[in-house]
PyMOL Python script that loads the backbone (N, CA, C, O; Angstrom):
from pymol import cmd

cmd.read_pdbstr("""\
ATOM      1  N   UNK A   1      72.008  44.724 249.468  1.00  0.00           N
ATOM      2  CA  UNK A   1      71.017  43.690 249.185  1.00  0.00           C
ATOM      3  C   UNK A   1      71.129  42.654 250.294  1.00  0.00           C
ATOM      4  O   UNK A   1      72.226  42.258 250.689  1.00  0.00           O
ATOM      5  N   UNK A   2      69.977  42.223 250.787  1.00  0.00           N
ATOM      6  CA  UNK A   2      70.004  41.224 251.850  1.00  0.00           C
ATOM      7  C   UNK A   2      70.106  39.822 251.259  1.00  0.00           C
ATOM      8  O   UNK A   2      69.988  39.630 250.049  1.00  0.00           O
ATOM      9  N   UNK A   3      70.321  38.880 252.112  1.00  0.00           N
ATOM     10  CA  UNK A   3      70.532  37.491 251.710  1.00  0.00           C
ATOM     11  C   UNK A   3      69.340  36.938 250.946  1.00  0.00           C
ATOM     12  O   UNK A   3      69.517  36.281 249.921  1.00  0.00           O
ATOM     13  N   UNK A   4      68.126  37.194 251.429  1.00  0.00           N
ATOM     14  CA  UNK A   4      66.933  36.664 250.749  1.00  0.00           C
ATOM     15  C   UNK A   4      66.789  37.252 249.347  1.00  0.00           C
ATOM     16  O   UNK A   4      66.474  36.530 248.401  1.00  0.00           O
ATOM     17  N   UNK A   5      67.012  38.531 249.212  1.00  0.00           N
ATOM     18  CA  UNK A   5      66.919  39.181 247.905  1.00  0.00           C
ATOM     19  C   UNK A   5      68.001  38.643 246.965  1.00  0.00           C
ATOM     20  O   UNK A   5      67.748  38.440 245.777  1.00  0.00           O
ATOM     21  N   UNK A   6      69.184  38.418 247.487  1.00  0.00           N
ATOM     22  CA  UNK A   6      70.278  37.883 246.671  1.00  0.00           C
ATOM     23  C   UNK A   6      69.940  36.466 246.192  1.00  0.00           C
ATOM     24  O   UNK A   6      70.230  36.113 245.049  1.00  0.00           O
ATOM     25  N   UNK A   7      69.336  35.665 247.052  1.00  0.00           N
ATOM     26  CA  UNK A   7      68.941  34.305 246.671  1.00  0.00           C
ATOM     27  C   UNK A   7      67.846  34.339 245.605  1.00  0.00           C
ATOM     28  O   UNK A   7      67.892  33.560 244.653  1.00  0.00           O
ATOM     29  N   UNK A   8      66.860  35.233 245.749  1.00  0.00           N
ATOM     30  CA  UNK A   8      65.801  35.365 244.743  1.00  0.00           C
ATOM     31  C   UNK A   8      66.397  35.782 243.393  1.00  0.00           C
ATOM     32  O   UNK A   8      66.004  35.266 242.347  1.00  0.00           O
ATOM     33  N   UNK A   9      67.333  36.704 243.427  1.00  0.00           N
ATOM     34  CA  UNK A   9      67.965  37.177 242.189  1.00  0.00           C
ATOM     35  C   UNK A   9      68.723  36.038 241.504  1.00  0.00           C
ATOM     36  O   UNK A   9      68.668  35.896 240.282  1.00  0.00           O
ATOM     37  N   UNK A  10      69.426  35.232 242.294  1.00  0.00           N
ATOM     38  CA  UNK A  10      70.158  34.099 241.725  1.00  0.00           C
ATOM     39  C   UNK A  10      69.196  33.078 241.135  1.00  0.00           C
ATOM     40  O   UNK A  10      69.416  32.599 240.022  1.00  0.00           O
ATOM     41  N   UNK A  11      68.139  32.738 241.853  1.00  0.00           N
ATOM     42  CA  UNK A  11      67.162  31.758 241.356  1.00  0.00           C
ATOM     43  C   UNK A  11      66.515  32.243 240.065  1.00  0.00           C
ATOM     44  O   UNK A  11      66.326  31.462 239.132  1.00  0.00           O
ATOM     45  N   UNK A  12      66.175  33.523 240.006  1.00  0.00           N
ATOM     46  CA  UNK A  12      65.569  34.074 238.792  1.00  0.00           C
ATOM     47  C   UNK A  12      66.553  34.019 237.623  1.00  0.00           C
ATOM     48  O   UNK A  12      66.189  33.645 236.509  1.00  0.00           O
ATOM     49  N   UNK A  13      67.795  34.394 237.891  1.00  0.00           N
ATOM     50  CA  UNK A  13      68.815  34.363 236.828  1.00  0.00           C
ATOM     51  C   UNK A  13      69.022  32.936 236.332  1.00  0.00           C
ATOM     52  O   UNK A  13      69.148  32.714 235.128  1.00  0.00           O
ATOM     53  N   UNK A  14      69.060  31.980 237.230  1.00  0.00           N
ATOM     54  CA  UNK A  14      69.218  30.575 236.838  1.00  0.00           C
ATOM     55  C   UNK A  14      68.010  30.091 236.045  1.00  0.00           C
ATOM     56  O   UNK A  14      68.158  29.335 235.084  1.00  0.00           O
ATOM     57  N   UNK A  15      66.823  30.521 236.441  1.00  0.00           N
ATOM     58  CA  UNK A  15      65.603  30.107 235.735  1.00  0.00           C
ATOM     59  C   UNK A  15      65.541  30.720 234.335  1.00  0.00           C
ATOM     60  O   UNK A  15      65.015  30.096 233.413  1.00  0.00           O
ATOM     61  N   UNK A  16      66.065  31.919 234.170  1.00  0.00           N
ATOM     62  CA  UNK A  16      66.041  32.611 232.875  1.00  0.00           C
ATOM     63  C   UNK A  16      67.115  32.107 231.912  1.00  0.00           C
ATOM     64  O   UNK A  16      67.024  32.335 230.706  1.00  0.00           O
ATOM     65  N   UNK A  17      68.108  31.439 232.430  1.00  0.00           N
ATOM     66  CA  UNK A  17      69.244  31.020 231.612  1.00  0.00           C
ATOM     67  C   UNK A  17      68.873  30.140 230.415  1.00  0.00           C
ATOM     68  O   UNK A  17      69.341  30.420 229.311  1.00  0.00           O
ATOM     69  N   UNK A  18      68.055  29.091 230.572  1.00  0.00           N
ATOM     70  CA  UNK A  18      67.739  28.260 229.396  1.00  0.00           C
ATOM     71  C   UNK A  18      67.050  29.041 228.273  1.00  0.00           C
ATOM     72  O   UNK A  18      67.332  28.814 227.097  1.00  0.00           O
ATOM     73  N   UNK A  19      66.162  29.947 228.627  1.00  0.00           N
ATOM     74  CA  UNK A  19      65.491  30.751 227.605  1.00  0.00           C
ATOM     75  C   UNK A  19      66.482  31.682 226.914  1.00  0.00           C
ATOM     76  O   UNK A  19      66.424  31.861 225.697  1.00  0.00           O
ATOM     77  N   UNK A  20      67.380  32.266 227.677  1.00  0.00           N
ATOM     78  CA  UNK A  20      68.385  33.161 227.098  1.00  0.00           C
ATOM     79  C   UNK A  20      69.315  32.383 226.167  1.00  0.00           C
ATOM     80  O   UNK A  20      69.678  32.867 225.094  1.00  0.00           O
ATOM     81  N   UNK A  21      69.696  31.178 226.583  1.00  0.00           N
ATOM     82  CA  UNK A  21      70.546  30.350 225.731  1.00  0.00           C
ATOM     83  C   UNK A  21      69.823  29.976 224.436  1.00  0.00           C
ATOM     84  O   UNK A  21      70.418  30.008 223.359  1.00  0.00           O
ATOM     85  N   UNK A  22      68.552  29.624 224.543  1.00  0.00           N
ATOM     86  CA  UNK A  22      67.780  29.260 223.358  1.00  0.00           C
ATOM     87  C   UNK A  22      67.672  30.437 222.392  1.00  0.00           C
ATOM     88  O   UNK A  22      67.809  30.263 221.181  1.00  0.00           O
ATOM     89  N   UNK A  23      67.427  31.633 222.925  1.00  0.00           N
ATOM     90  CA  UNK A  23      67.350  32.830 222.065  1.00  0.00           C
ATOM     91  C   UNK A  23      68.700  33.102 221.407  1.00  0.00           C
ATOM     92  O   UNK A  23      68.758  33.446 220.226  1.00  0.00           O
ATOM     93  N   UNK A  24      69.771  32.952 222.157  1.00  0.00           N
ATOM     94  CA  UNK A  24      71.112  33.199 221.617  1.00  0.00           C
ATOM     95  C   UNK A  24      71.450  32.179 220.528  1.00  0.00           C
ATOM     96  O   UNK A  24      72.027  32.537 219.502  1.00  0.00           O
ATOM     97  N   UNK A  25      71.098  30.932 220.744  1.00  0.00           N
ATOM     98  CA  UNK A  25      71.370  29.898 219.740  1.00  0.00           C
ATOM     99  C   UNK A  25      70.558  30.146 218.469  1.00  0.00           C
ATOM    100  O   UNK A  25      71.071  29.970 217.364  1.00  0.00           O
ATOM    101  N   UNK A  26      69.305  30.550 218.616  1.00  0.00           N
ATOM    102  CA  UNK A  26      68.473  30.855 217.451  1.00  0.00           C
ATOM    103  C   UNK A  26      69.060  32.032 216.677  1.00  0.00           C
ATOM    104  O   UNK A  26      69.132  32.008 215.449  1.00  0.00           O
ATOM    105  N   UNK A  27      69.472  33.047 217.403  1.00  0.00           N
ATOM    106  CA  UNK A  27      70.073  34.221 216.757  1.00  0.00           C
ATOM    107  C   UNK A  27      71.367  33.829 216.040  1.00  0.00           C
ATOM    108  O   UNK A  27      71.622  34.292 214.928  1.00  0.00           O
ATOM    109  N   UNK A  28      72.174  32.990 216.661  1.00  0.00           N
ATOM    110  CA  UNK A  28      73.419  32.538 216.028  1.00  0.00           C
ATOM    111  C   UNK A  28      73.123  31.753 214.752  1.00  0.00           C
ATOM    112  O   UNK A  28      73.817  31.914 213.748  1.00  0.00           O
ATOM    113  N   UNK A  29      72.093  30.904 214.789  1.00  0.00           N
ATOM    114  CA  UNK A  29      71.711  30.152 213.582  1.00  0.00           C
ATOM    115  C   UNK A  29      71.287  31.100 212.469  1.00  0.00           C
ATOM    116  O   UNK A  29      71.622  30.890 211.303  1.00  0.00           O
ATOM    117  N   UNK A  30      70.544  32.151 212.836  1.00  0.00           N
ATOM    118  CA  UNK A  30      70.096  33.126 211.840  1.00  0.00           C
ATOM    119  C   UNK A  30      71.270  33.906 211.255  1.00  0.00           C
ATOM    120  O   UNK A  30      71.322  34.139 210.047  1.00  0.00           O
ATOM    121  N   UNK A  31      72.203  34.307 212.102  1.00  0.00           N
ATOM    122  CA  UNK A  31      73.393  35.030 211.634  1.00  0.00           C
ATOM    123  C   UNK A  31      74.178  34.149 210.674  1.00  0.00           C
ATOM    124  O   UNK A  31      74.632  34.615 209.629  1.00  0.00           O
ATOM    125  N   UNK A  32      74.338  32.879 211.025  1.00  0.00           N
ATOM    126  CA  UNK A  32      75.071  31.951 210.168  1.00  0.00           C
ATOM    127  C   UNK A  32      74.346  31.750 208.835  1.00  0.00           C
ATOM    128  O   UNK A  32      74.986  31.737 207.783  1.00  0.00           O
ATOM    129  N   UNK A  33      73.038  31.596 208.868  1.00  0.00           N
ATOM    130  CA  UNK A  33      72.267  31.413 207.632  1.00  0.00           C
ATOM    131  C   UNK A  33      72.352  32.651 206.751  1.00  0.00           C
ATOM    132  O   UNK A  33      72.469  32.535 205.532  1.00  0.00           O
ATOM    133  N   UNK A  34      72.295  33.826 207.350  1.00  0.00           N
ATOM    134  CA  UNK A  34      72.411  35.069 206.586  1.00  0.00           C
ATOM    135  C   UNK A  34      73.787  35.187 205.943  1.00  0.00           C
ATOM    136  O   UNK A  34      73.901  35.576 204.781  1.00  0.00           O
ATOM    137  N   UNK A  35      74.821  34.855 206.692  1.00  0.00           N
ATOM    138  CA  UNK A  35      76.182  34.923 206.156  1.00  0.00           C
ATOM    139  C   UNK A  35      76.358  33.926 205.014  1.00  0.00           C
ATOM    140  O   UNK A  35      76.979  34.249 204.001  1.00  0.00           O
ATOM    141  N   UNK A  36      75.820  32.723 205.169  1.00  0.00           N
ATOM    142  CA  UNK A  36      75.914  31.719 204.108  1.00  0.00           C
ATOM    143  C   UNK A  36      75.185  32.190 202.851  1.00  0.00           C
ATOM    144  O   UNK A  36      75.666  31.986 201.737  1.00  0.00           O
ATOM    145  N   UNK A  37      74.033  32.816 203.030  1.00  0.00           N
ATOM    146  CA  UNK A  37      73.281  33.332 201.884  1.00  0.00           C
ATOM    147  C   UNK A  37      74.074  34.419 201.167  1.00  0.00           C
ATOM    148  O   UNK A  37      74.070  34.476 199.937  1.00  0.00           O
ATOM    149  N   UNK A  38      74.758  35.285 201.922  1.00  0.00           N
ATOM    150  CA  UNK A  38      75.582  36.325 201.297  1.00  0.00           C
ATOM    151  C   UNK A  38      76.746  35.712 200.520  1.00  0.00           C
ATOM    152  O   UNK A  38      77.080  36.172 199.428  1.00  0.00           O
ATOM    153  N   UNK A  39      77.360  34.675 201.085  1.00  0.00           N
ATOM    154  CA  UNK A  39      78.455  33.990 200.386  1.00  0.00           C
ATOM    155  C   UNK A  39      77.939  33.342 199.112  1.00  0.00           C
ATOM    156  O   UNK A  39      78.570  33.458 198.061  1.00  0.00           O
ATOM    157  N   UNK A  40      76.807  32.665 199.189  1.00  0.00           N
ATOM    158  CA  UNK A  40      76.232  32.013 198.008  1.00  0.00           C
ATOM    159  C   UNK A  40      75.911  33.036 196.924  1.00  0.00           C
ATOM    160  O   UNK A  40      76.163  32.795 195.743  1.00  0.00           O
ATOM    161  N   UNK A  41      75.355  34.173 197.322  1.00  0.00           N
ATOM    162  CA  UNK A  41      75.020  35.226 196.362  1.00  0.00           C
ATOM    163  C   UNK A  41      76.286  35.799 195.723  1.00  0.00           C
ATOM    164  O   UNK A  41      76.336  35.992 194.508  1.00  0.00           O
ATOM    165  N   UNK A  42      77.296  36.068 196.528  1.00  0.00           N
ATOM    166  CA  UNK A  42      78.548  36.610 196.004  1.00  0.00           C
ATOM    167  C   UNK A  42      79.217  35.614 195.059  1.00  0.00           C
ATOM    168  O   UNK A  42      79.778  36.005 194.036  1.00  0.00           O
ATOM    169  N   UNK A  43      79.156  34.328 195.405  1.00  0.00           N
ATOM    170  CA  UNK A  43      79.738  33.292 194.542  1.00  0.00           C
ATOM    171  C   UNK A  43      78.996  33.242 193.206  1.00  0.00           C
ATOM    172  O   UNK A  43      79.629  33.146 192.154  1.00  0.00           O
ATOM    173  N   UNK A  44      77.680  33.305 193.233  1.00  0.00           N
ATOM    174  CA  UNK A  44      76.890  33.285 191.999  1.00  0.00           C
ATOM    175  C   UNK A  44      77.225  34.494 191.128  1.00  0.00           C
ATOM    176  O   UNK A  44      77.336  34.378 189.907  1.00  0.00           O
ATOM    177  N   UNK A  45      77.384  35.647 191.762  1.00  0.00           N
ATOM    178  CA  UNK A  45      77.734  36.850 191.012  1.00  0.00           C
ATOM    179  C   UNK A  45      79.124  36.738 190.405  1.00  0.00           C
ATOM    180  O   UNK A  45      79.345  37.164 189.271  1.00  0.00           O
ATOM    181  N   UNK A  46      80.056  36.169 191.148  1.00  0.00           N
ATOM    182  CA  UNK A  46      81.409  35.959 190.620  1.00  0.00           C
ATOM    183  C   UNK A  46      81.377  35.006 189.438  1.00  0.00           C
ATOM    184  O   UNK A  46      82.025  35.260 188.423  1.00  0.00           O
ATOM    185  N   UNK A  47      80.642  33.927 189.553  1.00  0.00           N
ATOM    186  CA  UNK A  47      80.558  32.958 188.462  1.00  0.00           C
ATOM    187  C   UNK A  47      79.948  33.595 187.215  1.00  0.00           C
ATOM    188  O   UNK A  47      80.400  33.346 186.098  1.00  0.00           O
ATOM    189  N   UNK A  48      78.916  34.420 187.415  1.00  0.00           N
ATOM    190  CA  UNK A  48      78.329  35.099 186.263  1.00  0.00           C
ATOM    191  C   UNK A  48      79.322  36.077 185.653  1.00  0.00           C
ATOM    192  O   UNK A  48      79.383  36.213 184.431  1.00  0.00           O
ATOM    193  N   UNK A  49      80.092  36.754 186.480  1.00  0.00           N
ATOM    194  CA  UNK A  49      81.097  37.687 185.974  1.00  0.00           C
ATOM    195  C   UNK A  49      82.170  36.946 185.176  1.00  0.00           C
ATOM    196  O   UNK A  49      82.652  37.455 184.165  1.00  0.00           O
ATOM    197  N   UNK A  50      82.543  35.752 185.623  1.00  0.00           N
ATOM    198  CA  UNK A  50      83.526  34.949 184.883  1.00  0.00           C
ATOM    199  C   UNK A  50      82.969  34.601 183.509  1.00  0.00           C
ATOM    200  O   UNK A  50      83.665  34.742 182.503  1.00  0.00           O
ATOM    201  N   UNK A  51      81.730  34.152 183.461  1.00  0.00           N
ATOM    202  CA  UNK A  51      81.097  33.809 182.181  1.00  0.00           C
ATOM    203  C   UNK A  51      81.026  35.041 181.281  1.00  0.00           C
ATOM    204  O   UNK A  51      81.342  34.964 180.094  1.00  0.00           O
ATOM    205  N   UNK A  52      80.615  36.164 181.841  1.00  0.00           N
ATOM    206  CA  UNK A  52      80.497  37.395 181.059  1.00  0.00           C
ATOM    207  C   UNK A  52      81.851  37.838 180.516  1.00  0.00           C
ATOM    208  O   UNK A  52      81.955  38.239 179.357  1.00  0.00           O
ATOM    209  N   UNK A  53      82.882  37.768 181.341  1.00  0.00           N
ATOM    210  CA  UNK A  53      84.227  38.139 180.899  1.00  0.00           C
ATOM    211  C   UNK A  53      84.695  37.237 179.763  1.00  0.00           C
ATOM    212  O   UNK A  53      85.264  37.713 178.781  1.00  0.00           O
ATOM    213  N   UNK A  54      84.455  35.936 179.897  1.00  0.00           N
ATOM    214  CA  UNK A  54      84.868  34.996 178.861  1.00  0.00           C
ATOM    215  C   UNK A  54      84.133  35.288 177.558  1.00  0.00           C
ATOM    216  O   UNK A  54      84.735  35.320 176.485  1.00  0.00           O
ATOM    217  N   UNK A  55      82.833  35.497 177.668  1.00  0.00           N
ATOM    218  CA  UNK A  55      82.048  35.825 176.472  1.00  0.00           C
ATOM    219  C   UNK A  55      82.496  37.148 175.854  1.00  0.00           C
ATOM    220  O   UNK A  55      82.360  37.361 174.649  1.00  0.00           O
ATOM    221  N   UNK A  56      83.027  38.026 176.689  1.00  0.00           N
ATOM    222  CA  UNK A  56      83.512  39.316 176.212  1.00  0.00           C
ATOM    223  C   UNK A  56      84.911  39.266 175.633  1.00  0.00           C
ATOM    224  O   UNK A  56      85.454  40.287 175.210  1.00  0.00           O
ATOM    225  N   UNK A  57      85.501  38.066 175.615  1.00  0.00           N
ATOM    226  CA  UNK A  57      86.806  37.914 174.987  1.00  0.00           C
ATOM    227  C   UNK A  57      87.961  37.621 175.920  1.00  0.00           C
ATOM    228  O   UNK A  57      89.091  37.453 175.461  1.00  0.00           O
ATOM    229  N   UNK A  58      87.710  37.556 177.211  1.00  0.00           N
ATOM    230  CA  UNK A  58      88.802  37.248 178.144  1.00  0.00           C
ATOM    231  C   UNK A  58      89.275  35.819 177.914  1.00  0.00           C
ATOM    232  O   UNK A  58      88.487  34.929 177.591  1.00  0.00           O
ATOM    233  N   UNK A  59      90.553  35.624 178.084  1.00  0.00           N
ATOM    234  CA  UNK A  59      91.115  34.274 177.943  1.00  0.00           C
ATOM    235  C   UNK A  59      90.964  33.519 179.263  1.00  0.00           C
ATOM    236  O   UNK A  59      90.975  34.107 180.344  1.00  0.00           O
ATOM    237  N   UNK A  60      90.826  32.220 179.141  1.00  0.00           N
ATOM    238  CA  UNK A  60      90.664  31.389 180.330  1.00  0.00           C
ATOM    239  C   UNK A  60      91.861  31.537 181.265  1.00  0.00           C
ATOM    240  O   UNK A  60      91.693  31.599 182.483  1.00  0.00           O
ATOM    241  N   UNK A  61      93.049  31.594 180.710  1.00  0.00           N
ATOM    242  CA  UNK A  61      94.251  31.712 181.536  1.00  0.00           C
ATOM    243  C   UNK A  61      94.220  33.016 182.344  1.00  0.00           C
ATOM    244  O   UNK A  61      94.696  33.052 183.479  1.00  0.00           O
ATOM    245  N   UNK A  62      93.670  34.068 181.771  1.00  0.00           N
ATOM    246  CA  UNK A  62      93.565  35.332 182.504  1.00  0.00           C
ATOM    247  C   UNK A  62      92.522  35.233 183.633  1.00  0.00           C
ATOM    248  O   UNK A  62      92.707  35.793 184.713  1.00  0.00           O
ATOM    249  N   UNK A  63      91.441  34.520 183.363  1.00  0.00           N
ATOM    250  CA  UNK A  63      90.427  34.314 184.403  1.00  0.00           C
ATOM    251  C   UNK A  63      90.998  33.504 185.562  1.00  0.00           C
ATOM    252  O   UNK A  63      90.707  33.780 186.726  1.00  0.00           O
ATOM    253  N   UNK A  64      91.800  32.517 185.239  1.00  0.00           N
ATOM    254  CA  UNK A  64      92.456  31.707 186.273  1.00  0.00           C
ATOM    255  C   UNK A  64      93.345  32.598 187.130  1.00  0.00           C
ATOM    256  O   UNK A  64      93.302  32.534 188.359  1.00  0.00           O
ATOM    257  N   UNK A  65      94.144  33.420 186.480  1.00  0.00           N
ATOM    258  CA  UNK A  65      95.074  34.294 187.195  1.00  0.00           C
ATOM    259  C   UNK A  65      94.318  35.297 188.073  1.00  0.00           C
ATOM    260  O   UNK A  65      94.694  35.522 189.223  1.00  0.00           O
ATOM    261  N   UNK A  66      93.262  35.893 187.535  1.00  0.00           N
ATOM    262  CA  UNK A  66      92.539  36.933 188.259  1.00  0.00           C
ATOM    263  C   UNK A  66      91.719  36.393 189.426  1.00  0.00           C
ATOM    264  O   UNK A  66      91.580  37.066 190.447  1.00  0.00           O
ATOM    265  N   UNK A  67      91.176  35.189 189.285  1.00  0.00           N
ATOM    266  CA  UNK A  67      90.313  34.642 190.341  1.00  0.00           C
ATOM    267  C   UNK A  67      91.058  33.786 191.347  1.00  0.00           C
ATOM    268  O   UNK A  67      90.643  33.660 192.500  1.00  0.00           O
ATOM    269  N   UNK A  68      92.165  33.199 190.902  1.00  0.00           N
ATOM    270  CA  UNK A  68      92.858  32.254 191.778  1.00  0.00           C
ATOM    271  C   UNK A  68      92.276  30.856 191.708  1.00  0.00           C
ATOM    272  O   UNK A  68      92.751  29.947 192.389  1.00  0.00           O
ATOM    273  N   UNK A  69      91.240  30.678 190.881  1.00  0.00           N
ATOM    274  CA  UNK A  69      90.662  29.347 190.679  1.00  0.00           C
ATOM    275  C   UNK A  69      91.568  28.535 189.761  1.00  0.00           C
ATOM    276  O   UNK A  69      92.349  29.094 188.992  1.00  0.00           O
ATOM    277  N   UNK A  70      91.458  27.228 189.846  1.00  0.00           N
ATOM    278  CA  UNK A  70      92.203  26.363 188.940  1.00  0.00           C
ATOM    279  C   UNK A  70      91.577  26.428 187.547  1.00  0.00           C
ATOM    280  O   UNK A  70      90.445  26.883 187.382  1.00  0.00           O
ATOM    281  N   UNK A  71      92.326  25.967 186.554  1.00  0.00           N
ATOM    282  CA  UNK A  71      91.794  25.937 185.195  1.00  0.00           C
ATOM    283  C   UNK A  71      90.544  25.069 185.129  1.00  0.00           C
ATOM    284  O   UNK A  71      89.570  25.407 184.456  1.00  0.00           O
ATOM    285  N   UNK A  72      90.586  23.954 185.834  1.00  0.00           N
ATOM    286  CA  UNK A  72      89.427  23.052 185.813  1.00  0.00           C
ATOM    287  C   UNK A  72      88.207  23.720 186.448  1.00  0.00           C
ATOM    288  O   UNK A  72      87.092  23.573 185.948  1.00  0.00           O
ATOM    289  N   UNK A  73      88.408  24.444 187.533  1.00  0.00           N
ATOM    290  CA  UNK A  73      87.271  25.103 188.178  1.00  0.00           C
ATOM    291  C   UNK A  73      86.679  26.175 187.264  1.00  0.00           C
ATOM    292  O   UNK A  73      85.459  26.310 187.171  1.00  0.00           O
ATOM    293  N   UNK A  74      87.536  26.931 186.596  1.00  0.00           N
ATOM    294  CA  UNK A  74      87.033  27.938 185.651  1.00  0.00           C
ATOM    295  C   UNK A  74      86.255  27.244 184.542  1.00  0.00           C
ATOM    296  O   UNK A  74      85.196  27.724 184.138  1.00  0.00           O
ATOM    297  N   UNK A  75      86.764  26.122 184.047  1.00  0.00           N
ATOM    298  CA  UNK A  75      86.037  25.356 183.020  1.00  0.00           C
ATOM    299  C   UNK A  75      84.666  24.927 183.527  1.00  0.00           C
ATOM    300  O   UNK A  75      83.672  25.043 182.811  1.00  0.00           O
ATOM    301  N   UNK A  76      84.613  24.432 184.757  1.00  0.00           N
ATOM    302  CA  UNK A  76      83.339  23.995 185.340  1.00  0.00           C
ATOM    303  C   UNK A  76      82.350  25.154 185.424  1.00  0.00           C
ATOM    304  O   UNK A  76      81.168  24.999 185.118  1.00  0.00           O
ATOM    305  N   UNK A  77      82.840  26.301 185.835  1.00  0.00           N
ATOM    306  CA  UNK A  77      81.976  27.481 185.951  1.00  0.00           C
ATOM    307  C   UNK A  77      81.475  27.898 184.575  1.00  0.00           C
ATOM    308  O   UNK A  77      80.298  28.219 184.410  1.00  0.00           O
ATOM    309  N   UNK A  78      82.359  27.893 183.596  1.00  0.00           N
ATOM    310  CA  UNK A  78      81.967  28.274 182.247  1.00  0.00           C
ATOM    311  C   UNK A  78      80.927  27.287 181.694  1.00  0.00           C
ATOM    312  O   UNK A  78      79.923  27.696 181.112  1.00  0.00           O
ATOM    313  N   UNK A  79      81.176  25.994 181.882  1.00  0.00           N
ATOM    314  CA  UNK A  79      80.210  24.989 181.410  1.00  0.00           C
ATOM    315  C   UNK A  79      78.855  25.182 182.077  1.00  0.00           C
ATOM    316  O   UNK A  79      77.817  25.107 181.420  1.00  0.00           O
ATOM    317  N   UNK A  80      78.868  25.429 183.371  1.00  0.00           N
ATOM    318  CA  UNK A  80      77.609  25.645 184.093  1.00  0.00           C
ATOM    319  C   UNK A  80      76.889  26.895 183.578  1.00  0.00           C
ATOM    320  O   UNK A  80      75.665  26.994 183.654  1.00  0.00           O
ATOM    321  N   UNK A  81      77.667  27.846 183.051  1.00  0.00           N
ATOM    322  CA  UNK A  81      77.102  29.067 182.500  1.00  0.00           C
ATOM    323  C   UNK A  81      76.747  28.953 181.039  1.00  0.00           C
ATOM    324  O   UNK A  81      76.378  29.945 180.410  1.00  0.00           O
ATOM    325  N   UNK A  82      76.852  27.744 180.479  1.00  0.00           N
ATOM    326  CA  UNK A  82      76.479  27.515 179.096  1.00  0.00           C
ATOM    327  C   UNK A  82      77.564  27.810 178.091  1.00  0.00           C
ATOM    328  O   UNK A  82      77.282  27.970 176.903  1.00  0.00           O
ATOM    329  N   UNK A  83      78.804  27.885 178.547  1.00  0.00           N
ATOM    330  CA  UNK A  83      79.927  28.179 177.650  1.00  0.00           C
ATOM    331  C   UNK A  83      80.905  27.021 177.702  1.00  0.00           C
ATOM    332  O   UNK A  83      81.232  26.517 178.776  1.00  0.00           O
ATOM    333  N   UNK A  84      81.366  26.606 176.534  1.00  0.00           N
ATOM    334  CA  UNK A  84      82.407  25.570 176.482  1.00  0.00           C
ATOM    335  C   UNK A  84      83.759  26.249 176.328  1.00  0.00           C
ATOM    336  O   UNK A  84      84.039  26.883 175.311  1.00  0.00           O
ATOM    337  N   UNK A  85      84.590  26.105 177.353  1.00  0.00           N
ATOM    338  CA  UNK A  85      85.944  26.676 177.305  1.00  0.00           C
ATOM    339  C   UNK A  85      86.806  25.813 176.399  1.00  0.00           C
ATOM    340  O   UNK A  85      86.579  24.614 176.237  1.00  0.00           O
ATOM    341  N   UNK A  86      87.781  26.452 175.828  1.00  0.00           N
ATOM    342  CA  UNK A  86      88.700  25.737 174.916  1.00  0.00           C
ATOM    343  C   UNK A  86      89.839  25.112 175.666  1.00  0.00           C
ATOM    344  O   UNK A  86      90.702  24.476 175.061  1.00  0.00           O
TER     345      UNK A  86
END
""", "prot")
cmd.dss("prot")
cmd.show_as("cartoon", "prot")
cmd.util.cbc("prot")
cmd.orient("prot")
């Protein structure tokens, strides 16, 4: 490659950089939003499973042990699910 062609290639690459960065940042935002949505969905499913288990006869202490949540957090989840824990 000659000097002029190398300079044109560099100028083009430099000119394309802001657009490439913008596309990469947009894609990163989308990946992050998708991951957050999956976490939110999984959390909602876990909370519903906790409520269902409790309604099915599971003891709160067992839910605490199985989930790793504190007793207060399990109580909050149960209350939000329409159940009053003892």
